Backbone as XML, in Angstrom:
<?xml version="1.0"?>
<chain id="A" units="angstrom">
  <residue number="1" name="SER">
    <atom name="N" x="0.827" y="-1.189" z="0.000"/>
    <atom name="CA" x="0.000" y="0.000" z="0.000"/>
    <atom name="C" x="0.870" y="1.249" z="0.000"/>
  </residue>
  <residue number="2" name="GLU">
    <atom name="N" x="0.255" y="2.370" z="-0.196"/>
    <atom name="CA" x="0.840" y="3.698" z="-0.368"/>
    <atom name="C" x="1.465" y="3.818" z="-1.746"/>
  </residue>
  <residue number="3" name="ASN">
    <atom name="N" x="2.684" y="4.256" z="-1.891"/>
    <atom name="CA" x="3.276" y="4.532" z="-3.203"/>
    <atom name="C" x="3.696" y="3.243" z="-3.897"/>
  </residue>
  <residue number="4" name="VAL">
    <atom name="N" x="2.735" y="2.574" z="-4.556"/>
    <atom name="CA" x="2.997" y="1.291" z="-5.209"/>
    <atom name="C" x="3.381" y="1.535" z="-6.669"/>
  </residue>
  <residue number="5" name="LEU">
    <atom name="N" x="4.464" y="0.921" z="-7.096"/>
    <atom name="CA" x="4.885" y="0.959" z="-8.490"/>
    <atom name="C" x="5.156" y="-0.469" z="-8.931"/>
  </residue>
  <residue number="6" name="ALA">
    <atom name="N" x="4.371" y="-0.941" z="-9.898"/>
    <atom name="CA" x="4.563" y="-2.273" z="-10.471"/>
    <atom name="C" x="5.014" y="-2.093" z="-11.910"/>
  </residue>
  <residue number="7" name="THR">
    <atom name="N" x="6.049" y="-2.807" z="-12.304"/>
    <atom name="CA" x="6.617" y="-2.662" z="-13.643"/>
    <atom name="C" x="6.690" y="-4.014" z="-14.326"/>
  </residue>
  <residue number="8" name="LYS">
    <atom name="N" x="6.246" y="-4.037" z="-15.592"/>
    <atom name="CA" x="6.392" y="-5.238" z="-16.422"/>
    <atom name="C" x="7.326" y="-4.880" z="-17.568"/>
  </residue>
  <residue number="9" name="LEU">
    <atom name="N" x="8.415" y="-5.628" z="-17.709"/>
    <atom name="CA" x="9.360" y="-5.398" z="-18.794"/>
    <atom name="C" x="8.833" y="-6.062" z="-20.055"/>
  </residue>
  <residue number="10" name="MET">
    <atom name="N" x="8.887" y="-5.295" z="-21.167"/>
    <atom name="CA" x="8.414" y="-5.797" z="-22.456"/>
    <atom name="C" x="9.514" y="-5.606" z="-23.487"/>
  </residue>
  <residue number="11" name="GLN">
    <atom name="N" x="9.334" y="-6.174" z="-24.661"/>
    <atom name="CA" x="10.345" y="-6.061" z="-25.710"/>
    <atom name="C" x="10.546" y="-4.614" z="-26.146"/>
  </residue>
  <residue number="12" name="ASN">
    <atom name="N" x="9.466" y="-3.823" z="-26.170"/>
    <atom name="CA" x="9.559" y="-2.454" z="-26.664"/>
    <atom name="C" x="9.542" y="-1.413" z="-25.540"/>
  </residue>
  <residue number="13" name="GLY">
    <atom name="N" x="9.903" y="-1.797" z="-24.327"/>
    <atom name="CA" x="9.919" y="-0.862" z="-23.209"/>
    <atom name="C" x="9.340" y="-1.507" z="-21.967"/>
  </residue>
  <residue number="14" name="GLN">
    <atom name="N" x="8.644" y="-0.689" z="-21.188"/>
    <atom name="CA" x="8.054" y="-1.225" z="-19.966"/>
    <atom name="C" x="6.653" y="-0.664" z="-19.748"/>
  </residue>
  <residue number="15" name="LEU">
    <atom name="N" x="5.874" y="-1.431" z="-19.027"/>
    <atom name="CA" x="4.518" y="-1.066" z="-18.655"/>
    <atom name="C" x="4.542" y="-0.834" z="-17.152"/>
  </residue>
  <residue number="16" name="GLN">
    <atom name="N" x="4.133" y="0.381" z="-16.723"/>
    <atom name="CA" x="4.172" y="0.715" z="-15.310"/>
    <atom name="C" x="2.790" y="1.047" z="-14.781"/>
  </residue>
  <residue number="17" name="PHE">
    <atom name="N" x="2.514" y="0.557" z="-13.581"/>
    <atom name="CA" x="1.280" y="0.863" z="-12.871"/>
    <atom name="C" x="1.655" y="1.568" z="-11.575"/>
  </residue>
  <residue number="18" name="LYS">
    <atom name="N" x="1.122" y="2.780" z="-11.373"/>
    <atom name="CA" x="1.338" y="3.507" z="-10.125"/>
    <atom name="C" x="-0.009" y="3.674" z="-9.444"/>
  </residue>
  <residue number="19" name="THR">
    <atom name="N" x="-0.069" y="3.301" z="-8.158"/>
    <atom name="CA" x="-1.321" y="3.366" z="-7.420"/>
    <atom name="C" x="-1.042" y="3.483" z="-5.935"/>
  </residue>
  <residue number="20" name="THR">
    <atom name="N" x="-2.097" y="3.620" z="-5.151"/>
    <atom name="CA" x="-1.929" y="3.727" z="-3.697"/>
    <atom name="C" x="-2.078" y="2.387" z="-2.992"/>
  </residue>
  <residue number="21" name="ALA">
    <atom name="N" x="-2.704" y="1.423" z="-3.634"/>
    <atom name="CA" x="-2.875" y="0.096" z="-3.029"/>
    <atom name="C" x="-3.021" y="-0.938" z="-4.134"/>
  </residue>
  <residue number="22" name="LEU">
    <atom name="N" x="-2.368" y="-2.074" z="-3.960"/>
    <atom name="CA" x="-2.404" y="-3.136" z="-4.962"/>
    <atom name="C" x="-2.351" y="-4.472" z="-4.231"/>
  </residue>
  <residue number="23" name="THR">
    <atom name="N" x="-3.231" y="-5.376" z="-4.615"/>
    <atom name="CA" x="-3.244" y="-6.711" z="-4.034"/>
    <atom name="C" x="-2.683" y="-7.685" z="-5.061"/>
  </residue>
  <residue number="24" name="ALA">
    <atom name="N" x="-1.706" y="-8.475" z="-4.634"/>
    <atom name="CA" x="-1.087" y="-9.466" z="-5.519"/>
    <atom name="C" x="-1.385" y="-10.868" z="-4.992"/>
  </residue>
  <residue number="25" name="TYR">
    <atom name="N" x="-1.656" y="-11.762" z="-5.926"/>
    <atom name="CA" x="-1.916" y="-13.165" z="-5.613"/>
    <atom name="C" x="-0.826" y="-13.998" z="-6.282"/>
  </residue>
  <residue number="26" name="PRO">
    <atom name="N" x="0.276" y="-14.277" z="-5.575"/>
    <atom name="CA" x="1.421" y="-14.969" z="-6.189"/>
    <atom name="C" x="1.095" y="-16.342" z="-6.769"/>
  </residue>
  <residue number="27" name="LYS">
    <atom name="N" x="0.223" y="-17.097" z="-6.125"/>
    <atom name="CA" x="-0.080" y="-18.453" z="-6.607"/>
    <atom name="C" x="-0.757" y="-18.429" z="-7.968"/>
  </residue>
  <residue number="28" name="THR">
    <atom name="N" x="-1.648" y="-17.463" z="-8.200"/>
    <atom name="CA" x="-2.353" y="-17.372" z="-9.483"/>
    <atom name="C" x="-1.723" y="-16.341" z="-10.416"/>
  </residue>
  <residue number="29" name="ARG">
    <atom name="N" x="-0.746" y="-15.564" z="-9.920"/>
    <atom name="CA" x="-0.073" y="-14.506" z="-10.683"/>
    <atom name="C" x="-1.070" y="-13.460" z="-11.175"/>
  </residue>
  <residue number="30" name="GLU">
    <atom name="N" x="-1.931" y="-13.031" z="-10.265"/>
    <atom name="CA" x="-2.905" y="-11.985" z="-10.576"/>
    <atom name="C" x="-2.699" y="-10.810" z="-9.638"/>
  </residue>
  <residue number="31" name="ILE">
    <atom name="N" x="-3.012" y="-9.605" z="-10.136"/>
    <atom name="CA" x="-2.988" y="-8.407" z="-9.313"/>
    <atom name="C" x="-4.291" y="-7.655" z="-9.528"/>
  </residue>
  <residue number="32" name="GLU">
    <atom name="N" x="-4.695" y="-6.881" z="-8.500"/>
    <atom name="CA" x="-5.916" y="-6.096" z="-8.637"/>
    <atom name="C" x="-5.918" y="-4.944" z="-7.653"/>
  </residue>
  <residue number="33" name="THR">
    <atom name="N" x="-6.695" y="-3.919" z="-7.982"/>
    <atom name="CA" x="-6.933" y="-2.795" z="-7.102"/>
    <atom name="C" x="-8.227" y="-2.113" z="-7.522"/>
  </residue>
  <residue number="34" name="ASP">
    <atom name="N" x="-8.878" y="-1.453" z="-6.565"/>
    <atom name="CA" x="-10.037" y="-0.629" z="-6.893"/>
    <atom name="C" x="-9.682" y="0.851" z="-6.751"/>
  </residue>
  <residue number="35" name="GLN">
    <atom name="N" x="-8.394" y="1.126" z="-6.584"/>
    <atom name="CA" x="-7.894" y="2.492" z="-6.476"/>
    <atom name="C" x="-7.527" y="3.040" z="-7.859"/>
  </residue>
  <residue number="36" name="THR">
    <atom name="N" x="-7.327" y="4.342" z="-7.939"/>
    <atom name="CA" x="-6.889" y="4.981" z="-9.178"/>
    <atom name="C" x="-5.498" y="4.472" z="-9.544"/>
  </residue>
  <residue number="37" name="VAL">
    <atom name="N" x="-5.313" y="4.145" z="-10.824"/>
    <atom name="CA" x="-4.047" y="3.624" z="-11.327"/>
    <atom name="C" x="-3.567" y="4.504" z="-12.479"/>
  </residue>
  <residue number="38" name="ASP">
    <atom name="N" x="-2.334" y="5.019" z="-12.377"/>
    <atom name="CA" x="-1.695" y="5.712" z="-13.493"/>
    <atom name="C" x="-0.929" y="4.671" z="-14.282"/>
  </residue>
  <residue number="39" name="VAL">
    <atom name="N" x="-1.253" y="4.545" z="-15.565"/>
    <atom name="CA" x="-0.639" y="3.532" z="-16.416"/>
    <atom name="C" x="0.232" y="4.231" z="-17.452"/>
  </residue>
  <residue number="40" name="ALA">
    <atom name="N" x="1.486" y="3.786" z="-17.581"/>
    <atom name="CA" x="2.408" y="4.353" z="-18.565"/>
    <atom name="C" x="3.054" y="3.215" z="-19.342"/>
  </residue>
  <residue number="41" name="SER">
    <atom name="N" x="2.993" y="3.336" z="-20.670"/>
    <atom name="CA" x="3.649" y="2.376" z="-21.551"/>
    <atom name="C" x="4.240" y="3.154" z="-22.720"/>
  </residue>
  <residue number="42" name="PRO">
    <atom name="N" x="5.014" y="2.497" z="-23.579"/>
    <atom name="CA" x="5.583" y="3.210" z="-24.722"/>
    <atom name="C" x="4.517" y="3.816" z="-25.651"/>
  </residue>
  <residue number="43" name="GLN">
    <atom name="N" x="3.308" y="3.233" z="-25.697"/>
    <atom name="CA" x="2.279" y="3.717" z="-26.613"/>
    <atom name="C" x="1.156" y="4.493" z="-25.943"/>
  </residue>
  <residue number="44" name="ALA">
    <atom name="N" x="1.029" y="4.431" z="-24.631"/>
    <atom name="CA" x="-0.133" y="5.051" z="-23.997"/>
    <atom name="C" x="0.189" y="5.509" z="-22.578"/>
  </residue>
  <residue number="45" name="ASN">
    <atom name="N" x="-0.507" y="6.569" z="-22.181"/>
    <atom name="CA" x="-0.509" y="7.040" z="-20.801"/>
    <atom name="C" x="-1.959" y="7.311" z="-20.457"/>
  </residue>
  <residue number="46" name="PHE">
    <atom name="N" x="-2.455" y="6.696" z="-19.385"/>
    <atom name="CA" x="-3.843" y="6.920" z="-19.007"/>
    <atom name="C" x="-4.049" y="6.632" z="-17.534"/>
  </residue>
  <residue number="47" name="VAL">
    <atom name="N" x="-5.216" y="7.034" z="-17.056"/>
    <atom name="CA" x="-5.612" y="6.798" z="-15.674"/>
    <atom name="C" x="-6.823" y="5.873" z="-15.699"/>
  </residue>
  <residue number="48" name="SER">
    <atom name="N" x="-6.808" y="4.876" z="-14.829"/>
    <atom name="CA" x="-7.899" y="3.916" z="-14.728"/>
    <atom name="C" x="-8.421" y="3.918" z="-13.301"/>
  </residue>
  <residue number="49" name="GLN">
    <atom name="N" x="-9.718" y="3.746" z="-13.157"/>
    <atom name="CA" x="-10.318" y="3.650" z="-11.822"/>
    <atom name="C" x="-10.399" y="2.182" z="-11.426"/>
  </residue>
  <residue number="50" name="GLY">
    <atom name="N" x="-9.245" y="1.553" z="-11.300"/>
    <atom name="CA" x="-9.181" y="0.152" z="-10.927"/>
    <atom name="C" x="-8.456" y="-0.665" z="-11.979"/>
  </residue>
  <residue number="51" name="LEU">
    <atom name="N" x="-8.033" y="-1.855" z="-11.580"/>
    <atom name="CA" x="-7.260" y="-2.726" z="-12.456"/>
    <atom name="C" x="-7.410" y="-4.167" z="-11.988"/>
  </residue>
  <residue number="52" name="LYS">
    <atom name="N" x="-7.553" y="-5.054" z="-12.962"/>
    <atom name="CA" x="-7.427" y="-6.493" z="-12.725"/>
    <atom name="C" x="-6.492" y="-7.000" z="-13.805"/>
  </residue>
  <residue number="53" name="ALA">
    <atom name="N" x="-5.477" y="-7.758" z="-13.401"/>
    <atom name="CA" x="-4.507" y="-8.249" z="-14.376"/>
    <atom name="C" x="-4.137" y="-9.685" z="-14.090"/>
  </residue>
  <residue number="54" name="ASN">
    <atom name="N" x="-4.050" y="-10.465" z="-15.163"/>
    <atom name="CA" x="-3.572" y="-11.841" z="-15.099"/>
    <atom name="C" x="-2.189" y="-11.841" z="-15.735"/>
  </residue>
  <residue number="55" name="LEU">
    <atom name="N" x="-1.160" y="-12.027" z="-14.935"/>
    <atom name="CA" x="0.206" y="-11.955" z="-15.437"/>
    <atom name="C" x="0.620" y="-13.207" z="-16.201"/>
  </residue>
  <residue number="56" name="ASN">
    <atom name="N" x="-0.181" y="-14.277" z="-16.119"/>
    <atom name="CA" x="0.101" y="-15.494" z="-16.877"/>
    <atom name="C" x="-0.129" y="-15.292" z="-18.368"/>
  </residue>
  <residue number="57" name="ASP">
    <atom name="N" x="-1.248" y="-14.664" z="-18.708"/>
    <atom name="CA" x="-1.597" y="-14.512" z="-20.126"/>
    <atom name="C" x="-1.589" y="-13.061" z="-20.608"/>
  </residue>
  <residue number="58" name="GLY">
    <atom name="N" x="-1.244" y="-12.110" z="-19.730"/>
    <atom name="CA" x="-1.153" y="-10.707" z="-20.142"/>
    <atom name="C" x="-2.494" y="-10.029" z="-20.346"/>
  </residue>
  <residue number="59" name="GLN">
    <atom name="N" x="-3.552" y="-10.558" z="-19.745"/>
    <atom name="CA" x="-4.871" y="-9.945" z="-19.853"/>
    <atom name="C" x="-5.008" y="-8.864" z="-18.784"/>
  </residue>
  <residue number="60" name="TYR">
    <atom name="N" x="-5.375" y="-7.632" z="-19.226"/>
    <atom name="CA" x="-5.547" y="-6.513" z="-18.317"/>
    <atom name="C" x="-6.956" y="-5.968" z="-18.460"/>
  </residue>
  <residue number="61" name="GLU">
    <atom name="N" x="-7.580" y="-5.683" z="-17.352"/>
    <atom name="CA" x="-8.917" y="-5.096" z="-17.350"/>
    <atom name="C" x="-8.830" y="-3.764" z="-16.613"/>
  </residue>
  <residue number="62" name="PHE">
    <atom name="N" x="-9.176" y="-2.677" z="-17.346"/>
    <atom name="CA" x="-9.145" y="-1.333" z="-16.786"/>
    <atom name="C" x="-10.565" y="-0.796" z="-16.713"/>
  </residue>
  <residue number="63" name="PHE">
    <atom name="N" x="-10.803" y="0.161" z="-15.818"/>
    <atom name="CA" x="-12.145" y="0.690" z="-15.597"/>
    <atom name="C" x="-12.144" y="2.209" z="-15.722"/>
  </residue>
  <residue number="64" name="ASN">
    <atom name="N" x="-13.118" y="2.760" z="-16.452"/>
    <atom name="CA" x="-13.285" y="4.219" z="-16.600"/>
    <atom name="C" x="-11.973" y="4.896" z="-16.983"/>
  </residue>
  <residue number="65" name="ILE">
    <atom name="N" x="-11.435" y="4.516" z="-18.128"/>
    <atom name="CA" x="-10.134" y="5.007" z="-18.589"/>
    <atom name="C" x="-10.231" y="6.443" z="-19.085"/>
  </residue>
  <residue number="66" name="ARG">
    <atom name="N" x="-9.198" y="7.225" z="-18.737"/>
    <atom name="CA" x="-9.025" y="8.577" z="-19.275"/>
    <atom name="C" x="-7.556" y="8.724" z="-19.652"/>
  </residue>
  <residue number="67" name="GLY">
    <atom name="N" x="-7.283" y="9.097" z="-20.907"/>
    <atom name="CA" x="-5.897" y="9.275" z="-21.302"/>
    <atom name="C" x="-5.751" y="9.327" z="-22.809"/>
  </residue>
  <residue number="68" name="LYS">
    <atom name="N" x="-4.510" y="9.066" z="-23.273"/>
    <atom name="CA" x="-4.272" y="9.109" z="-24.720"/>
    <atom name="C" x="-3.453" y="7.913" z="-25.146"/>
  </residue>
  <residue number="69" name="TYR">
    <atom name="N" x="-3.697" y="7.508" z="-26.380"/>
    <atom name="CA" x="-3.034" y="6.355" z="-26.974"/>
    <atom name="C" x="-2.335" y="6.821" z="-28.231"/>
  </residue>
  <residue number="70" name="GLU">
    <atom name="N" x="-1.062" y="6.473" z="-28.383"/>
    <atom name="CA" x="-0.294" y="6.838" z="-29.567"/>
    <atom name="C" x="0.314" y="5.577" z="-30.154"/>
  </residue>
  <residue number="71" name="PRO">
    <atom name="N" x="-0.335" y="4.994" z="-31.165"/>
    <atom name="CA" x="0.226" y="3.757" z="-31.747"/>
    <atom name="C" x="1.551" y="4.027" z="-32.454"/>
  </residue>
  <residue number="72" name="ASN">
    <atom name="N" x="2.398" y="3.007" z="-32.528"/>
    <atom name="CA" x="3.672" y="3.129" z="-33.263"/>
    <atom name="C" x="3.359" y="3.352" z="-34.730"/>
  </residue>
  <residue number="73" name="SER">
    <atom name="N" x="4.163" y="4.206" z="-35.359"/>
    <atom name="CA" x="3.928" y="4.450" z="-36.799"/>
    <atom name="C" x="4.897" y="3.679" z="-37.647"/>
  </residue>
</chain>
């Protein structure tokens, strides 16, 4: 809790989640929060009102997203 920073390394950079509280489930490799999450990646920066992520298959669920997306050209 408090200043949580979770980082996933990717081939084209990194995906970062900044939030005030994050729950991790090591056995299932899942993370979740109902707090505001600042998300930064090489292609997008946005704010989500919550996050559910499965680190096994890379599935991310964001809620009430606000931000911008810039695809690679």
